[in-house]
C-alpha positions as a LaTeX table, in Angstrom:
\begin{tabular}{lrrr}
\hline
Residue & $x$ (\AA) & $y$ (\AA) & $z$ (\AA) \\
\hline
Met1 & 25.41 & $-12.44$ & 16.35 \\
Ser2 & 22.79 & $-11.78$ & 18.56 \\
Leu3 & 18.89 & $-12.20$ & 17.55 \\
Leu4 & 18.65 & $-8.68$ & 17.91 \\
Asp5 & 21.58 & $-8.26$ & 15.73 \\
Asp6 & 20.00 & $-10.60$ & 13.26 \\
Val7 & 16.44 & $-9.20$ & 13.14 \\
Ala8 & 17.64 & $-5.45$ & 12.97 \\
Glu9 & 19.21 & $-6.73$ & 9.96 \\
Arg10 & 16.65 & $-8.19$ & 8.41 \\
Asp11 & 14.56 & $-5.16$ & 9.14 \\
Gly12 & 16.93 & $-2.74$ & 8.30 \\
Trp13 & 17.41 & $-1.06$ & 11.74 \\
Arg14 & 14.15 & 0.90 & 11.19 \\
Cys15 & 11.40 & 0.26 & 14.04 \\
Trp16 & 8.43 & $-2.02$ & 12.36 \\
Val17 & 5.54 & 0.10 & 14.49 \\
Cys18 & 6.64 & 4.10 & 13.72 \\
Asp19 & 9.13 & 3.40 & 11.05 \\
Glu20 & 11.52 & 5.23 & 12.57 \\
Ala21 & 15.34 & 4.54 & 12.32 \\
Val22 & 16.28 & 2.30 & 15.19 \\
Asp23 & 20.23 & 3.14 & 16.67 \\
Pro24 & 22.05 & 0.43 & 16.84 \\
Asp25 & 24.23 & 2.15 & 19.79 \\
Glu26 & 21.27 & 3.44 & 21.77 \\
Ser27 & 21.01 & 1.60 & 25.24 \\
Val28 & 18.40 & $-0.99$ & 25.51 \\
Asn29 & 17.02 & 0.68 & 28.15 \\
Asp30 & 16.45 & 3.78 & 26.70 \\
Pro31 & 12.82 & 4.20 & 24.65 \\
Arg32 & 14.19 & 5.20 & 21.83 \\
Gly33 & 16.88 & 1.99 & 22.06 \\
Pro34 & 16.65 & $-1.34$ & 20.19 \\
Ser35 & 14.24 & $-4.33$ & 20.99 \\
Val36 & 12.64 & $-7.52$ & 19.54 \\
Asp37 & 9.16 & $-7.52$ & 19.23 \\
Ser38 & 8.07 & $-11.14$ & 19.50 \\
Arg39 & 4.54 & $-11.72$ & 17.67 \\
Thr40 & 4.01 & $-15.46$ & 20.07 \\
Thr41 & 0.51 & $-14.13$ & 20.07 \\
Asp42 & $-0.14$ & $-14.39$ & 16.68 \\
Arg43 & 0.90 & $-18.20$ & 15.66 \\
Lys44 & 0.28 & $-17.79$ & 12.02 \\
Ala45 & 3.18 & $-14.73$ & 11.81 \\
Lys46 & 5.64 & $-16.34$ & 9.30 \\
Val47 & 7.96 & $-13.89$ & 11.29 \\
Pro48 & 8.12 & $-14.29$ & 14.75 \\
Glu49 & 9.78 & $-11.43$ & 15.45 \\
Arg50 & 10.45 & $-7.91$ & 14.42 \\
Leu51 & 12.49 & $-4.41$ & 15.21 \\
Ala52 & 10.80 & $-2.37$ & 17.54 \\
His53 & 12.22 & 0.48 & 19.71 \\
Arg54 & 12.07 & $-0.29$ & 23.02 \\
Gly55 & 9.09 & 2.12 & 24.04 \\
Cys56 & 7.22 & 2.01 & 20.95 \\
Asn57 & 7.08 & $-2.25$ & 21.64 \\
Thr58 & 6.32 & $-1.64$ & 25.63 \\
Arg59 & 3.52 & 1.19 & 24.46 \\
Lys60 & 1.55 & $-1.51$ & 22.37 \\
Gly61 & 0.83 & $-3.72$ & 24.84 \\
Ala62 & $-1.09$ & $-1.37$ & 26.42 \\
Val63 & $-2.21$ & 0.59 & 23.04 \\
Lys64 & $-3.39$ & $-0.74$ & 20.15 \\
Val65 & $-1.12$ & $-0.24$ & 17.21 \\
Asp66 & $-1.80$ & 1.98 & 14.53 \\
Ile67 & 0.04 & 2.45 & 11.83 \\
Ala68 & $-0.06$ & 6.25 & 10.51 \\
Trp69 & $-0.54$ & 6.73 & 6.74 \\
Pro70 & 2.01 & 10.14 & 5.99 \\
Asp71 & 0.47 & 13.43 & 5.78 \\
Arg72 & 1.93 & 13.80 & 2.57 \\
Leu73 & $-0.43$ & 11.11 & 0.97 \\
Tyr74 & $-3.92$ & 12.21 & $-0.56$ \\
Val75 & $-5.74$ & 9.07 & 0.46 \\
Val76 & $-9.31$ & 9.05 & 0.68 \\
Glu77 & $-10.61$ & 6.46 & 3.67 \\
Pro78 & $-7.40$ & 4.51 & 4.04 \\
Ala79 & $-7.41$ & 1.27 & 5.53 \\
Pro80 & $-6.12$ & 0.32 & 8.61 \\
Leu81 & $-2.69$ & $-1.03$ & 8.14 \\
Ile82 & $-2.42$ & $-3.66$ & 10.71 \\
Thr83 & $-5.66$ & $-5.51$ & 9.76 \\
Val84 & $-4.89$ & $-5.25$ & 6.15 \\
Ala85 & $-1.35$ & $-6.85$ & 6.76 \\
Gly86 & $-3.21$ & $-9.34$ & 9.15 \\
Arg87 & $-5.45$ & $-10.74$ & 6.66 \\
Leu88 & $-2.69$ & $-10.64$ & 4.05 \\
Glu89 & $-0.26$ & $-12.59$ & 5.96 \\
Arg90 & $-3.16$ & $-15.19$ & 6.68 \\
Lys91 & $-4.61$ & $-15.63$ & 3.87 \\
Gly92 & $-3.22$ & $-13.70$ & 1.02 \\
Gly93 & $-5.69$ & $-12.21$ & $-1.91$ \\
Arg94 & $-6.22$ & $-8.58$ & $-2.45$ \\
Glu95 & $-7.12$ & $-5.78$ & $-0.47$ \\
Met96 & $-8.51$ & $-2.29$ & $-1.04$ \\
Val97 & $-6.27$ & 0.19 & 0.77 \\
Gly98 & $-8.24$ & 3.80 & $-0.42$ \\
Arg99 & $-8.73$ & 6.08 & $-3.15$ \\
Cys100 & $-7.25$ & 8.98 & $-4.45$ \\
Pro101 & $-8.44$ & 11.81 & $-6.62$ \\
Thr102 & $-5.46$ & 11.86 & $-8.86$ \\
Arg103 & $-3.70$ & 9.00 & $-10.73$ \\
Arg104 & $-0.16$ & 10.48 & $-9.48$ \\
Asp105 & $-1.56$ & 10.37 & $-5.67$ \\
Ala106 & $-2.60$ & 6.69 & $-6.51$ \\
Glu107 & 1.11 & 6.17 & $-7.79$ \\
Glu108 & 2.71 & 7.51 & $-4.81$ \\
Ala109 & 0.41 & 5.74 & $-1.95$ \\
Ala110 & 0.98 & 2.65 & $-3.61$ \\
Glu111 & 4.90 & 3.08 & $-3.90$ \\
Trp112 & 4.58 & 4.36 & $-0.01$ \\
Leu113 & 2.44 & 0.86 & 0.29 \\
Val114 & 4.90 & $-1.32$ & $-1.11$ \\
Asp115 & 7.96 & 0.02 & 0.59 \\
Arg116 & 6.26 & 0.50 & 4.09 \\
Phe117 & 4.48 & $-3.02$ & 3.95 \\
Ser118 & 8.36 & $-5.05$ & 3.40 \\
Arg119 & 8.77 & $-3.62$ & 7.00 \\
Leu120 & 5.09 & $-4.02$ & 8.57 \\
Val121 & 5.43 & $-7.58$ & 7.33 \\
Pro122 & 8.95 & $-8.82$ & 6.23 \\
Gly123 & 8.47 & $-11.74$ & 3.43 \\
Leu124 & 5.38 & $-10.89$ & 2.73 \\
Pro125 & 6.10 & $-10.54$ & $-0.89$ \\
Val126 & 2.91 & $-7.38$ & $-1.91$ \\
Thr127 & 2.21 & $-5.57$ & $-4.79$ \\
Ala128 & $-0.29$ & $-2.82$ & $-5.19$ \\
Gly129 & $-2.80$ & $-1.63$ & $-8.16$ \\
Ile130 & $-4.44$ & 1.22 & $-9.29$ \\
Glu131 & $-7.90$ & 1.29 & $-10.78$ \\
Pro132 & $-9.42$ & 3.99 & $-12.69$ \\
Gly133 & $-13.04$ & 4.49 & $-11.68$ \\
Gly134 & $-15.69$ & 6.98 & $-11.27$ \\
Gly135 & $-13.39$ & 10.00 & $-11.20$ \\
Gln136 & $-10.73$ & 8.62 & $-8.92$ \\
Phe137 & $-8.61$ & 5.94 & $-8.43$ \\
Leu138 & $-8.60$ & 2.79 & $-6.63$ \\
Val139 & $-5.36$ & 1.28 & $-4.66$ \\
Thr140 & $-5.19$ & $-2.26$ & $-3.64$ \\
Leu141 & $-2.58$ & $-4.59$ & $-2.09$ \\
Thr142 & $-2.07$ & $-7.74$ & $-3.31$ \\
Ala143 & $-0.16$ & $-10.61$ & $-1.56$ \\
Gly144 & 2.14 & $-12.73$ & $-3.41$ \\
Arg145 & 3.26 & $-15.96$ & $-2.34$ \\
Arg146 & 6.16 & $-16.55$ & $-0.40$ \\
\hline
\end{tabular}
C-alpha cells in the first residue's frame, strides 16, 4: 500500500479541506483527484499528513483555508474552525465555538462538529458540550488526551 492509500483509508476518502468525498479512481493530476497534504509547516501536528483533493491542496497554498460551517446549522458568531483546531491540537483544553438560539440547533451543531473534527484533526478526540445561558445555548469543544 502507498502513503496515499494509507492516508486515504485513515481519512475515509474525504478531503480535509472541503469535507467532500475523494474518488480513488480519479487521476492524481485532476483537481478532484486524491493527494496527500503534508503538514510539514506545523511541527507540532500529531498527524503529519491528510487527504485532500488535488485542487483543494493546491488552492490552500495560495489562500488561507477556511472550513465552512454548513448553511443548515443555525449558529451565531461561529468560530473559525482552523484556528480552533490548531489551538486544541497544540494545547488541548476547551474552546467556545458558537451560540445557538435553541437546544436543538446546539445539538445539531455539536453533532456536526464532532464528526467534522474527526476528519479535520484525525486522532484528536473531541467532545462537544452545550451550556444554556441568557436565552441561548453555548456550544463548546473539548480536546481529550491521545
